[in-house]
C-alpha positions in Angstrom: 120.4 124.8 106.7 122.5 124.8 109.9 123.1 121.8 112.1 120.8 123.3 114.7 118.0 123.8 112.2 118.5 120.2 110.9 117.5 118.7 114.2 114.7 116.2 113.9 111.7 115.4 116.1 110.4 111.8 116.2 106.6 111.5 115.7 104.6 108.4 116.0 102.5 107.8 112.9 99.6 105.8 114.2 97.2 104.8 111.4 94.2 104.4 113.8 94.5 108.0 114.9 94.9 109.1 111.3 91.8 107.2 110.1 89.9 108.7 113.0 90.9 112.2 112.0 89.7 111.6 108.5 86.2 110.7 109.6 84.9 114.1 110.9 86.9 116.0 108.3 85.3 114.0 105.5 81.8 114.7 106.9 82.6 118.4 107.1 84.0 118.2 103.5 80.9 116.7 102.0 78.7 119.3 103.8 80.9 122.1 102.4 80.7 120.7 98.9 76.9 120.3 98.9 76.4 123.7 100.5 78.6 125.4 97.9 76.7 123.6 95.1 73.3 124.7 96.5 74.5 128.2 97.0 75.4 128.5 93.4 72.2 126.8 92.2 70.1 129.8 91.1 68.7 131.0 87.8 71.2 132.8 85.7 74.2 131.5 87.5 77.3 132.3 85.4 79.0 128.9 86.2 78.0 125.6 87.6 78.0 125.3 91.4 80.5 122.4 91.8 83.4 124.6 90.5 83.5 126.6 93.7 83.9 123.4 95.8 86.7 122.2 93.5 88.5 125.6 93.8 88.1 125.8 97.6 89.3 122.2 98.2 92.4 122.8 96.0 93.1 126.1 97.7 93.0 124.5 101.2 95.3 121.6 100.2 97.8 124.0 98.6 97.9 126.0 101.8 98.1 122.9 104.0 100.9 121.2 102.1 103.1 124.3 102.4 102.7 124.0 106.2 103.0 120.3 106.4 106.0 120.2 108.9 104.3 122.6 111.3 101.1 120.5 111.3 103.1 117.3 111.9 104.8 118.9 114.8 101.6 120.2 116.3 99.6 117.0 115.8 100.4 114.6 113.0 96.8 113.4 112.1 95.7 116.9 111.4 97.6 116.9 108.0 96.0 113.8 106.6 92.7 114.8 108.2 92.7 118.1 106.3 94.2 116.9 103.0 92.7 113.5 102.7 89.6 114.0 104.7 88.5 117.6 104.2 90.0 118.6 100.8 89.5 115.1 99.3 85.8 115.3 100.3 85.2 118.9 99.2 86.5 118.1 95.7 85.3 115.2 93.6 86.7 113.7 90.4 83.6 111.4 89.7 81.1 114.3 89.6 83.4 116.2 87.3 83.4 113.3 84.9 79.7 112.7 85.2 78.9 116.4 84.5 81.2 116.4 81.5 79.6 113.3 80.1 76.1 114.7 80.6 77.1 117.7 78.5 78.5 115.5 75.8 75.3 113.3 75.8 73.0 116.4 76.3 71.5 114.5 79.3 69.2 117.4 80.2 67.9 117.8 76.6 69.0 121.4 75.9 68.2 122.7 72.5 71.8 122.0 71.3 73.4 120.8 68.2 76.1 118.1 68.6 78.8 120.7 68.1 77.4 122.7 71.0 77.3 119.6 73.2 81.0 119.2 72.6 81.6 122.9 73.4 79.5 122.5 76.6 81.5 119.5 77.7 84.8 121.3 77.0 83.6 124.2 79.1 82.7 121.9 81.9 86.1 120.1 81.7 88.3 123.1 81.2 86.7 125.5 83.6 86.9 122.9 86.4 90.5 122.1 85.6 91.6 125.8 85.4 89.7 126.7 88.6 91.2 123.8 90.4 94.7 124.6 89.3 94.3 128.3 90.2 93.0 127.3 93.6 96.0 125.1 94.2 98.5 127.8 93.2 96.8 130.5 95.2 96.7 128.1 98.2 100.4 127.5 97.8 101.1 131.2 97.7 99.1 131.9 100.8 100.8 128.9 102.5 104.2 130.3 101.7 103.2 133.6 103.4 101.8 131.7 106.5 104.8 129.4 106.8 107.1 132.4 107.1 105.0 133.9 109.8 104.7 130.6 111.6 108.5 130.1 111.6 109.1 133.6 112.9 106.4 133.4 115.6 107.0 129.8 116.8 110.7 129.4 115.9 110.2 126.0 114.4 113.8 124.8 114.4 113.2 121.0 113.9 112.0 118.7 111.2 109.4 116.0 111.9 110.5 112.4 111.4 107.6 110.0 111.2 108.0 106.6 112.8 105.5 104.1 111.4 103.5 102.4 114.1 100.8 100.8 112.0 97.4 100.0 113.3 98.5 99.7 116.9 97.2 101.2 120.2 100.6 100.8 121.9 102.0 104.3 121.1 98.8 106.3 121.2 98.5 109.6 123.1 95.6 111.2 124.9 95.0 113.4 121.9 94.8 110.2 119.8 92.1 108.8 122.0 90.2 112.1 122.0 90.3 112.1 118.2 89.0 108.5 118.0 86.2 109.4 120.5 85.2 112.5 118.5 85.3 110.4 115.2 83.0 107.8 116.6 80.6 110.4 118.0 80.6 112.3 114.7 79.8 109.2 112.7 77.1 108.0 115.0 75.6 111.4 115.0 75.1 111.4 111.2 73.9 107.8 111.3 71.1 108.7 113.8 70.3 111.8 111.7 69.9 109.6 108.6 67.6 107.3 110.6 65.4 109.8 112.4 65.7 113.1 110.4 62.3 113.9 108.7 63.9 116.2 106.2 67.2 116.5 104.2 67.7 112.7 104.6 69.7 112.6 101.4 72.2 115.1 103.1 72.3 112.9 106.2 73.0 109.8 104.0 75.8 111.7 102.2 77.4 112.3 105.6 77.0 108.7 106.6 78.7 107.4 103.4 81.4 110.2 103.3 83.8 108.5 105.7 83.6 105.2 103.9 84.7 106.8 100.7 87.4 108.9 102.2 88.8 106.0 104.2 88.8 103.8 101.1 90.8 106.5 99.2 93.2 106.9 102.1 93.8 103.1 102.1 94.3 103.0 98.3 96.9 105.8 98.7 99.2 103.2 100.3 99.8 101.8 96.8 100.8 105.2 95.3 104.5 104.3 95.4 104.1 101.0 93.7 104.6 102.4 90.1 107.2 105.0 89.4 105.6 108.4 88.4 102.1 107.0 88.4 99.9 107.3 91.6 98.0 104.0 91.1 96.1 104.4 94.4 94.6 107.8 93.5 94.0 106.6 89.9 92.1 103.5 91.2 90.0 105.6 93.6 89.1 108.1 90.9 88.3 105.5 88.2 86.4 103.1 90.6 84.4 106.0 92.1 83.4 107.2 88.6 82.3 103.7 87.7 80.1 103.5 90.8 78.7 107.0 90.1 77.8 105.9 86.6 76.0 102.8 87.9 74.1 105.0 90.4 73.1 107.4 87.6 71.6 104.4 85.8 69.8 103.3 88.9 68.2 106.7 89.1 66.6 106.1 85.7 65.5 102.5 86.5 62.2 101.2 87.7 60.0 103.3 90.1 62.0 104.1 93.2 60.7 104.9 96.7 61.8 108.2 98.3 64.1 106.4 100.7 65.8 104.6 97.8 66.3 107.9 96.1 67.8 109.4 99.3 70.2 106.4 99.6 71.3 106.7 95.9 71.9 110.5 96.3 73.7 109.9 99.6 76.0 107.3 97.9 76.6 109.6 94.9 77.4 112.7 97.0 79.0 110.9 100.0 80.7 107.7 98.9 81.6 108.5 95.3 82.2 112.2 96.1 84.6 111.4 98.9 86.2 108.3 97.3 87.3 110.4 94.3 89.2 113.7 94.5 90.5 116.5 92.3 92.6 118.2 95.0 95.0 115.3 95.3 94.8 114.7 91.6 95.9 118.3 90.9 98.8 118.1 93.4 100.0 115.0 91.7 99.8 116.5 88.2 101.9 119.5 89.3 104.5 117.5 91.1 105.1 114.6 88.7 107.6 115.0 85.9 106.0 116.6 82.8 105.6 113.5 80.6 104.4 111.2 83.3 102.0 114.0 84.4 100.4 114.1 81.0 100.2 110.3 80.8 98.6 110.0 84.3 96.1 112.9 83.8 95.1 111.8 80.3 94.6 108.2 81.2 92.6 109.2 84.3 90.2 111.3 82.3 90.0 109.1 79.2 89.4 105.9 81.1 86.8 107.5 83.4 84.9 108.9 80.4 85.2 105.5 78.7 83.3 103.9 81.6 80.8 106.7 81.6 80.1 106.0 77.9 79.9 102.3 78.4 77.7 102.2 81.5 75.6 105.3 81.4 75.7 106.1 77.7 74.7 102.7 76.6 71.6 102.9 78.9 70.4 106.4 78.0 71.0 105.9 74.3 69.0 102.6 74.3 66.3 103.4 77.0 66.3 107.2 77.0 66.6 109.5 80.0 64.0 108.8 82.6 65.2 110.0 86.0 63.0 108.7 88.8 64.7 110.8 91.5 
């Protein structure tokens, strides 16, 4: 790289603007995930619906990360908005773990032997993993092609240098204030939809809880550098979200629930847990960590998540039976 190309451009990294950008993107992400699941929910579907959401979110994050510098130069909050907000909300680690456990436990009472339950769980696990990885790699390939075109068209000859400004209003631009305004309006819009919508209230609740989950995961990501070769922030988000989803699955089989209670539980499962946990970032970390730490990190994430599923949901359904009220 020449001296001219090595020129840097200082960019203020204002966390308030970043958090604001994550809010509308997380709402869009959960809507895309639920839409893709419902699109694939038909008799005779060759694969489970969630796999398309996992694939799409990983594809977008692969593409976006390859054009990280260009996005930073255009408007810095766009990158975390797309990666953390959109991709992290389209994909979900907790639902992947719940669906895998349900196959092991034969939650839906299919006429399976125990061996077939294990095969079904392996299919759920491996197909999701393989599709997510293929989406990430395809997104990276597309991102490489786009980055070459962007560099030729816009002649990007500088590298962004982020200057941490924390949670301060002092260095905010007009675009930052517009982003914050749009985030507030978006969140208020789905809150009012949840209150007044006569139909699809579970979908509205999912949109209400989505920013809470995405922002929690974003905050936990600040701790990713605390342990060498182990993203403790993403690990904590994925495991904690899986625990909460297991508790919600138990709650759905509890005493008689009202329709509004079922909508809130569904909204928490799809919105909060779905956006708190992520496969897109998980796959990026697995492919960028050194090989041995990658295997350790990935294995611990899955084994511990499944352990909590067995302890929380398994202990309930194997003692009380499956009796979903929602």
